[in-house]
Steps between C-alpha positions, in 0.01 A plus 500: 500500500322610814284815483672810636320724741566852610518645846772636721795289599451400864819342634497234770585619847823304496628713211400838651558447871811641666792260530446235767715489809694200367562682172643799685697278737579170319678360803152461659373273224613164657323589826182594312507168316536315827201684645285415194605133512436473869159650467407257218634195695289604801195530275566156349535349847183662630306392190613141547437486877152654471436290185370815340700404194544145362812499288517317163798264475651232286318168529587174322233362274385469144472792262152660508302425184403852375762737357350847540791702365854442380774756435867512413738792524837536330790434737771713342443855377764658286655771716839669524780240498625615842178378666429189301678283761234610746234382254659150490522497880133595508417175327675305778299689761175434319576129488517502883196717547280310259586180689347653813182611321439197278224281640354755745129443557256774591201340658178687578567773756882474474744783427806497282794724587796508258745584780348245735544222242832598341663625815810718538731460196840468666841370389466215748203373300692517180383835364753714306534858399238571234349806341256698708352846450569784736391852415453396141850365456623139471737409782643188659333335798471154653187333366456768232252412222238310701250786431460339157338206671274731701407680173398168339298395807317830515410479129350154555317614818334776300349234274339319792240565772776526765498825703817707481559642849846652464718592206758771455605621154837636395514880528696538174456383142852367439484347150347576160216285380703312238414137545249567776223238522300617804360850527713750684377551859418141603840415655590454864769620730621251759714577809523241768292497700301823509439566128292208398250346256208358696176343377214323675269226375149622573342229281396139556763383246852371565783647295846372425814685387746344258822687429827396336800640306537386144779548244382852396190578706374509853180295496192506718156339522205569726290185529172421679292204604209628286428775253357829634198648316696809387817578310698824520672712241754762611598802292660840517302809415572876468877457444689829500854636518515847648791741535515749785801706622736301275384160635286241325222319684287208388144434604228250420216307651480119537151368452359148545198387298283219636378245236224247539661169391165352390388786270831684431328828596662765716313523831715756677828687520711664773788748523791302648756785525579850383876524438732798477879467504818681406650377176877446533573438131453712189175399328523374140449762230165348401365554851297815541601699808259777600629815672299591811 
């Protein structure tokens, strides 16, 4: 159990700001998406032309010898029966997306972008309606569920010397912790192409991604051509549930400890992220909720 800390509840700006223009006028949302996508495509083009960014991509070749980290996440979560078909469709979407990521090499100085590698998840490419989260609720959408792959990749990246440049978390805590393996607050939100997971290889090592869908789990490995001198341990601290004005919020901190592989001693630590999100389920009775 993480240590609880006091202090006032400071909500993220996205939860306290006035409704956005597209929230007040939903008919403007498609135009806003097009603007965001056009801006990101222009940035990608400029980065490629100026060679300011060298993109990581799939390359044929043997598997790199060192397995730095391996993780598996359960494919099907028990949810309401009326949305379970979206869970099964999610598995089909993940099979397509993992095929795009599997075998990607990140050489020194290269940058990995989830959206750049996976691309737009359209029906023409075989993607189907899967479960995606919008405002804390599960809904149907083409390509829904690929965030699970981004979550897995981000968790592996946190256990490596790769530099996370861009990552957006979900603004809601949608599900209780029953069956949760990873700490709350390390997930990723993905929206093609402007909400992304981006990392850069600032080391002299080469890394390789392996991803595949098994019978029950989504699997991933991060491999390298040699072993870095450090290992990393990621943990949640200062976990709290807080109630204000009839709403429950959750907050914690994600920390990463740096371990010397030779001695096993901790040689550093860093705060990865402070999280605060609206809880859209009723916490279990054994969860302490503090009134603020």
